[in-house]
C-alpha positions, 0 to 999 in steps of 0.5 A: 224822526229821522227826516225833519222838517226844516228849522226843526231840530231833533228832541232836546230839551234846548229847544224851551231852556228857560231864561227866568226872570226874577220874580216867578211864583208860583199860583194855583195849589201844590201839584198839578194845578199849579203853575209858575208865572212872572208876579208883574204879569198880575198887575197888568192882568186886564182878562183871565183866560183858562182854557182847560178847568176840569175840577180844578180852578185854584190858578184862576181863583189865585190869580182872580183874587189876586189881580182883580182882572176884569173878567175871568174866562173858563173854558171846557166842554168835559165841566161844568154844573150840568156834569156835576148835577148830572153825576150827583144824580147818577151817583144818588140813584146808585146808592138807592140800588146798592141799597136794594141789594143791601151792598153797605160797601156801595151805598156808601161809596155812591153816597161819598159820590154824590156829596163831593159832586154837590161839594163841586157843584156849589164851589164852580157855581159859586165862582164861575158863575160870579158877576165877573166871571163867565164860563163855556162849556164847550170844548176848544178846537182851532180853526183849521180843523173842521168841527164835529156835527156832533160835539158842542165846540168853540173857535179862539176867534169866538172866545176873543170876542169876550175881551176889548182890544185894550185888554192884556190877556193872561191865557192857562192852557191844558187841554190834552193835545189841542193846543198845537191847533189852537195856540196859532190862532192865539198868534194870527188874533189882536188879542194882546197876550202878555202872559201863556202858559201850557202844558205840551203833550205828546211830544214825542209823537208832537215834536214837529208841531211843537218846535213850529208853536215854539219858533212862533211864540219866540217873536213875541215871548220868551220861555222864563219857566218849565217843569216836566210832567212825571204823569207821563215819562221820557221821548225813548233815547232823549233828555225831552219829557213826554208832556212839559208845561212851560210859561211864556212872557211877552217881550213887552213887559222886559224892562230896558235894564232888565238882563237875563240870561238862560238858565244854567242850572237842574230844574225842577226849582225847589221853591219854585215846583211841585210834583204832579204825581206824588207816588213818581220822582220828578222829572229833571231837566239837565239844562245844567248839562246844555254848555 
């Protein structure tokens, strides 16, 4: 990283230093899967889009119950009713095979796995097959990425087609590195996104891409919160976490008399943040040392 492109800084948390609003609140479960957003967006959300769901839709569930958006849309090719049904069936077959071999511990483990996937299938179906929700069992890709002939993929433009031009959108992104290809598509679209909470991965390898994303977002959004994900470490010889969760608020939602200042305190914030991995200490973001 000796020869950095124009406009790209060396890795530092100063790039995403938050300017917090006074109405930040945690949405979703404690730990991995919960996110911090300004409460003001809840009253203005028409559509909630979750890119990356896996086994946890507690954020979408809380926003849906609180904000009552017109549509809650989930996108993830790694989960869904077919996935849970397949896993339950595979575990059940495993239980039968273990029973034949008289492997009691394997029988118990397989039965528990079957029951878990049946519960997840029921919970998933009740939430995502409701009249005000929709789930797309596909992986999202950026339009600049060549479509794989073997992959079942969807683009932001295809997701956006489910929205109306007047819809105000809250967007959650946890797509394991694809955020760098997808966010430029979001910014170039007509969609009125009022809040983005996104997890950025592999900052050491993708720092240049990360810088460009932050720069492009800064025209329309401000960073209001950040939290280091402690499942990964820090970029060597820097104070930057490898994975960071950042919340962006549209400048259109700022009040005229709202006076905001960049934070000068150490993160995480005890009243908002929860450790992603409870078996490891949380990673500190020392914004208090920047001035």
